[in-house]
PLY file of the C-alpha trace (Angstrom):
ply
format ascii 1.0
element vertex 462
property float x
property float y
property float z
element edge 461
property int vertex1
property int vertex2
end_header
54.97 292.13 -169.68
53.27 289.15 -168.13
54.14 287.97 -164.61
56.81 290.57 -163.92
55.51 291.24 -160.41
55.54 287.53 -159.63
59.07 287.21 -161.00
60.28 290.11 -158.86
58.69 288.64 -155.74
60.18 285.23 -156.42
63.71 286.51 -157.10
63.86 289.65 -154.93
66.36 288.24 -152.40
68.65 286.95 -155.13
68.53 290.25 -157.01
69.51 292.09 -153.83
72.25 289.63 -152.91
73.78 289.81 -156.38
73.91 293.60 -156.21
75.39 293.49 -152.71
78.21 291.22 -153.93
78.93 293.65 -156.77
78.99 296.58 -154.33
81.58 294.84 -152.17
84.12 295.33 -154.98
85.96 298.70 -154.60
86.19 299.52 -158.30
87.64 303.02 -157.83
88.96 304.08 -161.23
90.61 307.26 -159.92
93.01 305.44 -157.55
95.62 303.02 -158.99
95.62 301.18 -155.66
92.26 299.68 -156.71
93.24 298.74 -160.26
92.87 294.99 -159.74
89.49 295.51 -158.11
88.35 297.45 -161.18
89.49 294.64 -163.46
87.82 292.01 -161.26
84.57 294.00 -161.37
84.65 294.06 -165.17
84.93 290.28 -165.18
82.01 289.98 -162.75
79.85 292.19 -164.96
80.69 290.04 -167.98
79.60 286.89 -166.15
76.41 288.62 -164.99
75.52 289.53 -168.58
75.99 285.96 -169.72
73.94 284.61 -166.83
71.17 287.10 -167.60
70.83 285.97 -171.19
73.39 287.69 -173.39
74.52 285.22 -176.05
77.86 287.03 -176.18
79.74 288.98 -173.52
83.32 290.14 -173.91
85.98 292.16 -172.14
87.32 294.76 -174.56
90.67 296.22 -173.56
91.38 299.94 -173.84
94.39 302.09 -172.98
92.81 302.33 -169.53
90.20 300.11 -167.91
88.23 297.69 -170.10
84.75 298.00 -171.53
82.35 295.11 -171.07
80.30 294.44 -174.18
77.37 292.03 -174.38
74.51 291.40 -176.77
71.48 289.30 -177.53
70.34 289.63 -181.14
67.06 287.86 -181.84
66.12 289.32 -185.23
68.04 291.81 -187.37
64.75 293.31 -188.56
63.76 294.29 -185.01
64.90 297.47 -183.23
68.09 297.40 -181.16
68.45 298.99 -177.74
71.98 299.84 -176.57
72.31 299.99 -172.79
75.15 302.08 -171.39
76.34 302.06 -167.79
79.53 302.08 -165.76
81.00 299.74 -163.18
83.59 302.12 -161.71
82.83 304.22 -158.64
83.97 307.41 -156.97
86.55 307.28 -154.15
84.88 306.73 -150.78
86.81 309.50 -149.00
86.35 310.85 -146.38
85.94 307.42 -144.81
85.35 308.76 -141.31
82.04 310.29 -142.42
80.50 306.96 -143.42
78.10 305.43 -140.90
79.04 301.98 -142.20
82.05 300.85 -144.29
81.57 301.89 -147.94
82.34 298.42 -149.32
80.41 296.45 -146.74
76.86 297.02 -148.01
74.04 297.15 -145.49
70.30 297.67 -145.87
68.79 300.26 -143.54
65.24 301.53 -143.29
64.74 305.30 -143.38
61.81 307.69 -143.53
62.42 308.18 -147.24
63.04 304.46 -147.84
60.68 302.53 -145.54
61.43 299.33 -147.45
65.12 299.90 -146.87
68.04 301.32 -148.81
71.36 299.73 -149.70
74.23 301.79 -148.26
77.51 301.40 -150.16
79.71 303.29 -152.57
78.26 302.81 -156.05
74.84 301.72 -154.76
73.08 304.33 -156.91
75.94 305.64 -159.07
75.98 303.49 -161.04
76.18 299.83 -160.04
72.64 299.62 -158.69
71.11 301.39 -161.66
73.28 299.58 -164.19
72.39 296.21 -162.64
68.66 296.94 -162.99
69.15 296.54 -166.74
70.95 293.23 -166.32
68.11 291.85 -164.22
65.48 293.31 -166.56
67.13 291.39 -169.39
67.09 288.24 -167.27
63.36 288.56 -166.75
62.66 289.11 -170.44
64.86 286.21 -171.55
63.75 283.72 -168.89
60.07 284.42 -169.58
60.54 284.58 -173.36
59.36 288.20 -173.55
62.36 290.01 -175.06
60.71 291.96 -177.91
63.80 293.31 -179.65
67.59 293.16 -179.79
69.74 294.42 -176.94
73.38 295.41 -176.59
75.29 296.40 -173.47
78.31 298.67 -173.18
79.46 298.95 -169.56
82.64 300.96 -169.01
85.11 301.37 -166.16
86.25 304.99 -166.53
83.11 307.13 -166.29
84.17 308.63 -162.98
87.49 309.78 -164.47
86.22 311.24 -167.71
85.65 308.30 -170.10
88.73 309.26 -172.11
89.08 305.86 -173.77
85.39 305.41 -174.47
85.49 307.96 -177.28
88.16 305.94 -179.07
86.26 302.71 -178.48
82.99 304.10 -179.81
84.66 305.60 -182.89
86.34 302.25 -183.67
83.24 300.10 -183.07
80.40 301.95 -184.75
79.05 298.88 -186.51
79.17 296.72 -183.40
77.40 299.43 -181.40
74.82 300.26 -184.09
71.43 300.81 -182.46
68.06 302.50 -182.67
68.07 304.02 -179.19
70.48 304.28 -176.26
69.16 303.63 -172.77
70.95 304.91 -169.66
70.08 304.84 -165.96
72.62 307.14 -164.35
70.25 309.92 -163.33
67.44 310.33 -160.83
63.77 311.20 -160.57
61.93 313.83 -158.58
60.42 311.48 -155.97
59.12 307.94 -155.63
55.59 309.23 -156.19
56.65 311.78 -158.83
58.45 309.93 -161.63
60.46 311.97 -164.11
62.59 311.47 -167.19
65.76 313.51 -167.55
65.68 315.37 -170.85
68.81 317.50 -170.48
72.26 317.31 -168.95
74.89 319.91 -168.29
78.34 319.73 -169.81
81.54 319.86 -167.79
84.98 321.43 -167.77
87.25 320.23 -164.96
90.64 321.84 -164.28
93.35 321.93 -161.66
95.16 325.15 -160.85
98.55 325.69 -159.22
99.86 328.99 -157.87
103.58 329.18 -157.07
105.32 331.90 -155.07
108.80 331.54 -153.51
110.93 328.59 -154.58
110.48 326.87 -151.21
108.30 327.02 -148.10
109.56 329.98 -146.09
109.29 331.21 -142.49
106.12 333.26 -142.04
107.86 335.59 -139.59
110.96 336.29 -141.66
109.13 336.52 -144.98
105.51 337.29 -144.07
104.39 340.56 -145.63
107.42 340.65 -147.91
106.61 337.92 -150.45
103.38 336.82 -152.09
101.62 334.04 -150.20
100.29 331.60 -152.84
97.42 330.45 -150.61
96.26 334.02 -150.00
96.62 334.84 -153.68
94.75 331.73 -154.79
91.89 332.52 -152.39
91.59 336.04 -153.84
91.72 334.77 -157.42
89.01 332.20 -156.77
86.84 334.76 -154.98
87.07 337.05 -158.00
85.56 334.40 -160.29
82.05 335.41 -159.17
80.50 338.87 -158.99
78.04 340.25 -156.44
75.16 338.49 -158.26
77.01 335.17 -158.23
77.59 335.27 -161.97
80.86 333.91 -163.31
83.19 336.77 -164.26
85.21 335.00 -166.98
84.87 337.11 -170.17
82.85 335.27 -172.81
81.61 332.62 -170.36
77.91 333.33 -171.08
78.20 334.10 -174.79
76.63 330.81 -175.94
74.31 330.23 -172.99
70.75 329.49 -174.09
68.22 331.70 -172.34
65.00 329.76 -171.88
61.72 331.54 -172.48
59.41 332.45 -169.63
56.97 329.83 -170.91
59.62 327.08 -170.71
60.66 328.22 -167.25
57.02 328.18 -166.18
56.69 324.56 -167.35
59.78 323.60 -165.37
58.35 325.30 -162.30
55.40 322.88 -162.31
57.64 320.13 -160.94
56.97 319.64 -157.21
59.62 321.33 -155.08
59.61 322.22 -151.39
62.29 324.79 -150.68
62.03 324.36 -146.91
62.43 320.60 -147.18
65.39 321.13 -149.51
67.12 323.36 -146.97
66.26 321.02 -144.11
67.70 318.01 -145.92
71.00 319.86 -146.37
70.90 321.52 -142.95
71.34 324.99 -144.45
69.66 328.25 -143.52
69.39 329.64 -147.04
69.99 328.70 -150.66
72.64 330.44 -152.72
73.28 331.08 -156.37
72.90 333.25 -159.45
70.50 336.15 -158.95
67.26 336.01 -160.90
66.87 332.23 -161.02
65.14 329.66 -158.85
66.99 326.83 -157.11
65.88 324.28 -159.68
66.92 326.58 -162.52
70.30 327.25 -160.97
71.11 323.54 -160.81
69.88 322.59 -164.26
69.61 325.31 -166.94
72.35 327.68 -165.70
76.12 327.19 -165.87
78.20 327.16 -162.70
81.76 327.35 -161.43
82.70 325.59 -158.19
85.87 324.77 -156.27
85.94 321.02 -155.60
89.09 321.00 -153.51
91.74 323.44 -152.28
94.98 322.81 -150.47
98.50 324.01 -149.70
100.86 324.61 -146.80
100.83 322.83 -143.46
97.62 321.06 -142.40
99.00 318.58 -139.85
98.61 318.58 -136.09
99.84 321.61 -134.17
101.45 324.66 -135.72
104.06 325.18 -138.38
104.60 328.82 -139.27
105.37 328.72 -142.97
104.35 330.47 -146.14
103.83 327.65 -148.62
105.64 327.68 -151.93
102.55 326.38 -153.75
98.77 326.36 -153.46
96.35 324.22 -155.46
92.67 323.94 -156.29
90.44 321.73 -158.40
87.64 323.57 -160.16
84.64 322.28 -162.10
82.38 324.24 -164.40
78.98 322.78 -165.20
77.93 323.96 -168.63
74.63 324.20 -170.49
73.96 323.16 -174.09
75.76 325.30 -176.70
78.68 325.98 -174.34
81.61 324.08 -175.84
83.62 322.64 -172.96
86.95 322.97 -174.74
86.29 326.63 -175.56
85.23 327.31 -171.96
88.39 325.62 -170.70
90.49 327.91 -172.85
88.56 330.95 -171.61
89.19 329.87 -168.03
92.93 329.36 -168.61
93.32 332.74 -170.29
91.37 334.57 -167.59
92.94 332.82 -164.62
96.44 333.53 -165.89
95.53 337.16 -166.56
94.35 337.87 -163.01
97.49 336.50 -161.32
99.47 339.31 -159.66
103.22 339.70 -160.05
105.12 337.62 -157.53
103.41 334.33 -158.41
103.18 332.06 -161.41
100.08 330.14 -162.43
99.66 326.75 -164.06
96.27 325.43 -165.19
95.94 321.73 -166.03
92.73 320.64 -167.81
91.56 317.22 -166.65
88.40 316.27 -168.55
85.11 317.56 -169.81
82.14 317.01 -172.06
79.25 318.63 -173.85
75.77 319.29 -172.50
72.81 317.50 -174.02
69.08 318.03 -174.57
66.80 315.29 -175.88
63.44 316.14 -177.46
60.25 314.78 -175.90
58.50 314.09 -179.20
60.59 311.04 -180.14
59.36 307.46 -179.92
62.13 306.81 -177.40
60.79 309.40 -174.99
57.20 308.31 -175.63
58.14 304.69 -174.86
59.86 305.73 -171.63
56.92 307.89 -170.59
54.48 305.05 -171.22
56.68 302.61 -169.29
56.73 304.84 -166.22
53.00 305.42 -166.51
52.42 301.67 -166.56
54.37 300.93 -163.37
53.96 304.19 -161.43
50.38 304.90 -162.43
51.15 308.43 -163.63
53.01 310.13 -166.46
56.58 311.18 -165.69
57.59 314.84 -165.74
60.31 315.80 -168.26
63.14 317.34 -166.26
66.56 318.75 -167.05
69.30 317.40 -164.80
72.15 319.29 -163.23
74.77 316.59 -163.58
76.95 315.65 -166.51
77.21 312.49 -168.57
79.60 313.72 -171.27
79.35 310.56 -173.34
75.70 311.26 -174.22
76.70 313.99 -176.67
79.49 311.73 -177.92
76.99 308.95 -178.66
74.82 311.25 -180.72
77.82 312.47 -182.68
79.43 309.09 -183.35
76.47 306.68 -183.35
73.79 309.15 -184.52
71.47 307.87 -181.81
69.24 309.59 -179.30
69.59 308.74 -175.63
66.82 308.12 -173.12
67.74 308.74 -169.48
65.60 306.55 -167.23
66.91 307.21 -163.74
65.42 305.73 -160.57
67.58 307.33 -157.89
66.68 310.27 -155.66
68.53 313.51 -154.97
68.91 312.37 -151.36
70.82 309.22 -152.31
74.14 310.96 -151.58
75.96 309.96 -154.75
79.64 311.02 -154.66
79.21 311.56 -150.90
79.61 309.53 -147.72
76.67 307.20 -147.03
75.64 306.81 -150.66
72.57 304.62 -150.90
69.87 303.32 -153.25
66.35 302.40 -152.21
65.38 298.74 -152.43
62.01 299.89 -153.78
63.75 302.00 -156.43
66.02 299.16 -157.49
63.10 296.75 -157.92
60.90 299.42 -159.54
63.60 299.97 -162.14
63.73 296.26 -162.93
59.94 296.29 -163.27
59.77 299.39 -165.49
62.64 298.81 -167.93
61.06 295.80 -169.73
58.03 297.95 -170.56
60.34 300.41 -172.30
61.49 297.57 -174.59
57.89 296.57 -175.26
56.63 300.05 -176.05
59.69 301.09 -178.03
59.33 298.01 -180.22
55.60 298.64 -180.72
56.10 302.32 -181.55
58.94 301.52 -183.96
56.72 299.40 -186.19
0 1
1 2
2 3
3 4
4 5
5 6
6 7
7 8
8 9
9 10
10 11
11 12
12 13
13 14
14 15
15 16
16 17
17 18
18 19
19 20
20 21
21 22
22 23
23 24
24 25
25 26
26 27
27 28
28 29
29 30
30 31
31 32
32 33
33 34
34 35
35 36
36 37
37 38
38 39
39 40
40 41
41 42
42 43
43 44
44 45
45 46
46 47
47 48
48 49
49 50
50 51
51 52
52 53
53 54
54 55
55 56
56 57
57 58
58 59
59 60
60 61
61 62
62 63
63 64
64 65
65 66
66 67
67 68
68 69
69 70
70 71
71 72
72 73
73 74
74 75
75 76
76 77
77 78
78 79
79 80
80 81
81 82
82 83
83 84
84 85
85 86
86 87
87 88
88 89
89 90
90 91
91 92
92 93
93 94
94 95
95 96
96 97
97 98
98 99
99 100
100 101
101 102
102 103
103 104
104 105
105 106
106 107
107 108
108 109
109 110
110 111
111 112
112 113
113 114
114 115
115 116
116 117
117 118
118 119
119 120
120 121
121 122
122 123
123 124
124 125
125 126
126 127
127 128
128 129
129 130
130 131
131 132
132 133
133 134
134 135
135 136
136 137
137 138
138 139
139 140
140 141
141 142
142 143
143 144
144 145
145 146
146 147
147 148
148 149
149 150
150 151
151 152
152 153
153 154
154 155
155 156
156 157
157 158
158 159
159 160
160 161
161 162
162 163
163 164
164 165
165 166
166 167
167 168
168 169
169 170
170 171
171 172
172 173
173 174
174 175
175 176
176 177
177 178
178 179
179 180
180 181
181 182
182 183
183 184
184 185
185 186
186 187
187 188
188 189
189 190
190 191
191 192
192 193
193 194
194 195
195 196
196 197
197 198
198 199
199 200
200 201
201 202
202 203
203 204
204 205
205 206
206 207
207 208
208 209
209 210
210 211
211 212
212 213
213 214
214 215
215 216
216 217
217 218
218 219
219 220
220 221
221 222
222 223
223 224
224 225
225 226
226 227
227 228
228 229
229 230
230 231
231 232
232 233
233 234
234 235
235 236
236 237
237 238
238 239
239 240
240 241
241 242
242 243
243 244
244 245
245 246
246 247
247 248
248 249
249 250
250 251
251 252
252 253
253 254
254 255
255 256
256 257
257 258
258 259
259 260
260 261
261 262
262 263
263 264
264 265
265 266
266 267
267 268
268 269
269 270
270 271
271 272
272 273
273 274
274 275
275 276
276 277
277 278
278 279
279 280
280 281
281 282
282 283
283 284
284 285
285 286
286 287
287 288
288 289
289 290
290 291
291 292
292 293
293 294
294 295
295 296
296 297
297 298
298 299
299 300
300 301
301 302
302 303
303 304
304 305
305 306
306 307
307 308
308 309
309 310
310 311
311 312
312 313
313 314
314 315
315 316
316 317
317 318
318 319
319 320
320 321
321 322
322 323
323 324
324 325
325 326
326 327
327 328
328 329
329 330
330 331
331 332
332 333
333 334
334 335
335 336
336 337
337 338
338 339
339 340
340 341
341 342
342 343
343 344
344 345
345 346
346 347
347 348
348 349
349 350
350 351
351 352
352 353
353 354
354 355
355 356
356 357
357 358
358 359
359 360
360 361
361 362
362 363
363 364
364 365
365 366
366 367
367 368
368 369
369 370
370 371
371 372
372 373
373 374
374 375
375 376
376 377
377 378
378 379
379 380
380 381
381 382
382 383
383 384
384 385
385 386
386 387
387 388
388 389
389 390
390 391
391 392
392 393
393 394
394 395
395 396
396 397
397 398
398 399
399 400
400 401
401 402
402 403
403 404
404 405
405 406
406 407
407 408
408 409
409 410
410 411
411 412
412 413
413 414
414 415
415 416
416 417
417 418
418 419
419 420
420 421
421 422
422 423
423 424
424 425
425 426
426 427
427 428
428 429
429 430
430 431
431 432
432 433
433 434
434 435
435 436
436 437
437 438
438 439
439 440
440 441
441 442
442 443
443 444
444 445
445 446
446 447
447 448
448 449
449 450
450 451
451 452
452 453
453 454
454 455
455 456
456 457
457 458
458 459
459 460
460 461
């Protein structure tokens, strides 16, 4: 890729300003109050694809938020890369914990990002990483170095489960036909330790409701005489793990793949400083399933976590009531071979079975997806590895990720394509949290590296 460094230097300020304008748009798919902002963001992405060099870019309506599709086909005999990303973002709550407003992007220098990082909701997940691909296309088109065909599919519902994407993909298999799928919605170990994510965990996300008396009642008149749904819910949740922090749902581990000691030893070669990890989180000790390291717990082992819990009076002052209802949102991160629908059913059956008399339980499944593992002997992985080696000066480490991108398994099923996960974020980028950010260096390094993937994938495909 000739002159890419010069191109980045020449257009750096514009690339940053374009991303900043995109980050100003609060495209929160989970909150209907932002629905117009989500729609406006889709339109902005469409225009960006056209400006970058797509010969076609369209807004495709779904039952929810639209999917932006773009393409540039230069020769039907050449390979086709399908780029997937999303333009929706997580809610910014709690707002009071942000050091700067989440939709007023600012660039701040930090010890980890001496060249500065862009602070805004969606900076890393996934607007910044998605936009790297748009700018990489621009470079290849403007310098006449695009070696193969490219298609883009950028959705607006990833943060709420991608329910309508499955329908869209199933109905547009020919349009989406490709030789490899390229996604940047993951991270790497460190700026000086590049890595390629080769596995993702699946997900089952549910909401539970425990109901006691038919109304909130006085805690003096009724306390000790009727079941308190909040107390009961706390006990039920506590029982979901045993003394070794293993999930107690019967059948939960039946399909879990146990990696060999050799595979675990290879994973352990990735640089990891436990003391720095604890310091970054301001915790005294790590916590998790007995018998596994921290990096194993958050990648190759399944989990169950409460994401939110509420009920009763939480306003100022005191109100002595026993609440009628208590609620919690619970996510289970799953490993390959654990079917998320089967795990959801196991959870429902178990949670209902452990409810004591005096309360009723309702479990509402929200969304989920399958785990995924991609082999490292494919030309897609080899092309990604070579691209990182070219721009970072060292081979990337294959690494399984702890997060979930449920649509990756869907793509393999419906489009029969492998996915390459080229992430450029860091664990410290606070995605889904207050003060989310994305390093300026990382953003530009992604734009620099991605065109080499196209070059090497095309060469290896011949």
